[in-house]
N, C-alpha and C positions, 0 to 999 in steps of 0.2 A: 862326095858331091850329092849322093842320094839322100844321105842323112840331112844334109843341108837343105836339099830340095823339099824333103818331107817336112822339116821344121818350118821352112818358109811357107810351104803350102798350108800348113795348119794355122800359121799366123795370119795368112791372108784370109783363111776361112773365118776365123774369129773376127777379124777386122770387118769383113764383109757383112757378117751377121749384125754387128754393132751398128754399122752404118745403115743397114737396111731397117733396123729397129727405129733408129732416129728418123729415118726418112718416112717410115710408115706412120710414126706419131705425128709428124708435121703434116702429112697428107690428111690424117684423121682429124686433127684440130682445124685444118683449113676447110674440110668438108663440113664439119660441125658448125663452124662459124658461118659458112655460106647458107646452110640449111636452116639452122636455128636462129641465125641473126644475132648471136650473143658473142661478144668479144671477151674471151676468157684470158685473164692475165697469165703471163708466162709462168709464174711460180705459184699459181693457184693451188695446185696439187700439194705442194710442199706445205703451204700455209694451212690447208685443210687438215693435213696429217698432224701438224703441230697443234692446231686448235683442238682436234679430237683427243690428242694425248693430254693436253692441259685440262680439258673438261673432264676427262676420265679421272685424273688425279684429284680434281676439285670435288667430284662426286664421291670418290672413295673417302676423302677426308670428312665430308659432310655426313654421309651415311654411317660412317664409323664412329660418329660422335666426337670427332677431334677438332671440329670447327672452332669452338670456343678457345681451346688451347692454342690452335694455330693463330687465331686473331690476337690473342694475348701476346704471343711471341712476336708477331709482326709489329704490333704497336710498341712493345718494349724495345725492339731493335730500332724502331724509327726515332726513339728519343723523345716522344711526345706523350709519355704516360703520366697521368695525374698522380703525383706522389705526395702533394701537400694540399690540405684544405684548411683555409683560415675562416673561422666562424666568429660572429659577433652578434650580440642582441638576443641570443637564445637563453632565456631564463627558465622557461618551462619545457621547452623541447630539448630532448637529449641529443647529443652530437651523433651517437650511433644510429638513432632513429632517422635523423636527417640524411646521413650517408646511405642508409638502406633505401629510403623512398626515392632517392635520386639515382640509385644504381651505382653509387660510387664504391660499393663494397665488392665489385666484381673486377672488370678490367677497363676502367675508364680511360678514354682517349681524349686528349685535348682537342684534337681535330674534329672528331665526331660528336663531342659533347655539346648538346643544344642548351644554351643558357636561357633562351626564351621559354622553352618547355620546362626547364628546372624552376624558373621563377613562377610559372603558372602552377606547377605541382605544389610548391611551397605555400603559395597564397591560398590554396585549397585546404590547408591544414587549419583546424579550428583555432589554434593559438596565434596564428600568423596573420597580421593585418597587411604588412607590406614586406616584400623581399627583393633583394638585389643580388645578382650573381655575375661575377666578372671572371674572365680568363686572364691569367698572367703567365705568359709563355716563359720558359718551355714546359713547366710541370706543376703550376700552382693554380688553385681556384680560390676565390674570395667570396664568401657568402655572408650577407648582412641582413638581419631580420629586425623588423619592428613588430613586437608581439602586442597582442591585445592585453589591456590592463583590466584585471578583475575589478568590478565596481560594486556588485551586489550579488546576493544569493536569492534566486527566484523560485518560489514554490507554486506549481500550477498543475492541475489534473494528476495529482499523485506523484509528480516528478519534482526533483530539486536540482537546479542547475546553477552554474556560475555564469553571470552575464557581464558584458562590458557596459560602458556608459551610454551606448546606443541601443542597448537591449539585445544585442547579438548573443546567442547562446554559445558559450565557449566550450563547456564540458560539464559532465555530471559532477555534482558537488562531492568533494572529498575534503575532510577536515584538515588533512595534512597539506593540501594545496594552497588554501587561503585561510586568512584569519581576520577578525575584526571588520567584517563586511556588513553592510546593511542587509536586513532580511525583508524582502517584499513578497507579497502573496496576492494571488488572484489574476484573473484574465485582464490583460492589458497593463498590468503593473510594471512589466519590464520596459515598456515604451515610455511611460510617463514618470517613472520613479526619479530620474535625475533632476528634472526641474523642480519637482515637489520637495525633494530632500534638500536641494540647494536653497530653496526659499525658506525652509525651516532652520537653516544653519544660523540665522540671526537670533534664534532663541535657544541658545545652548542649554539653558536650565531645563528646557523641555526635551530637547533632542537627546540629551544624555540619558534620559529616562526611557526612551523609546526602544522597545524590543522588536516590534514588527510594524511594517507599513502594509495595511491590507486594502487592496482595491476592491470596492463593492460594485458589482455589475458594470465594471469598466466606466463608472460615472463619478464616483466620489471615493474619499479615503476614510478609513478608520485607523486610529493609532492605538496600539497596544503597548502599555507601559510595563516596565519590569515588575511592578508590584501587582500586576493583573488588571489594572484599570483600563477600560476602553473609552477613548474619546471619539465620538461620532461627529464627523465634519459634514457640512453641506456640500451639495454638488457644485455650486458657484460661490465664489468669494470665500473659499475655505481658509486661506491664509489670513485674510482680513478678520474673519470671525474668530480665528484662533488668537490673533494679536489682541483683539478687544478683550477676549477672555483672560489673557495673561495680564494685560495692563490694568484690569479691574482689581487685581490683587487677590482674587478668590481662588486662583489656580493652585497656589502653594498650599492653601488650607485644605482644599479638596483632595489634593494628591496625598496628603498625610492622613486623611480619614479612611475609614473602611468602606470605600466606595467601589461599586462594580462598574457602572456606566456613567459617563458624562456626555449628555446629548446636546450638541451645539447646532443642530440642523435648523432650528428656528431662530430667527434673528432677534426676537424680542424676549427670549427666555432661555434659561439653562435648566435642563431636566437631569436630575441625578437619581440613579438607581443604587440602592445599597446592596451590599453583599449579603449572603444568607446569615452570616454571623452577626453583621450589623443590624440586619432586619430583625433577627431574634432578640437582640439586645434592645432594639427600639420598641418592639412589641412588649417586652417585659417592662420597660419604662412607662409605656402608655397604660398598661394594665395596672401598674402601681399607682400612677396618677389617678386613674379612674377609681381605684379602691379608696384612695385617700379622699377623693371628692365625695364619694358616697358616705364615707364615715363623717365627713364634715357636715354634710346635709343632715345626717341622722343625729348630729350633736354628740357623737362619740369622741370627738377631738376637741 
């Protein structure tokens, strides 16, 4: 009986302590609520402990440098990882470069990938005029580009660049990037070249000889031909003046001669400058004519 009484007494003591602890906690929370005026949820303590535990784990992952790996595993397990990227329209931009600038070479997520931002980034690239990016769930992206078409090579202030038909500078000139482009030179040439070159296209016999279109003072054009002849055009009515010159039939004859400059800036005349070699030959002919004339006057002939 004693042993039973002792065991029973111990049980009652433990039970009384547990009951008193719960009673004390309830009294404490009741007084805290009355004094502070704050209604504390019943399981606030448990929630706080769990939150602290979760934040501690998250901080450990982040400070340890494992966040990237953790995110990659999480995205992979979710089933929305970008595994296929379809591209079209990229003739000058490499696929690897596109993937890199869009961050698709890391751990792309279909959910977090921002297609508007991707479109903006692509359209900031020199070769890209328009871009379209689409998501195709669960794991595919479609990227469509409209690239700028090289129109001419522009030389200005010691730089040589590739431009499109609007005058937009695409990239520094490289011979392996483009071929058979018109060569324009001077301030403002990139903005006005397209209309001028198109206007000259009706005269292929001349345009096929042109080596460079030179803008002078951003006011008028000079044409440099493959044989070194320079045709100087007026500021206004350049195409009409050139058409008149060609239709007169003297253009072909002058192009075949040893001529340095053909000045068409004046509407009522054509001024021609000879090359040094032609000028030397011309002077020799003049001197010979003068010598013969003197001999004729002297009666030696």
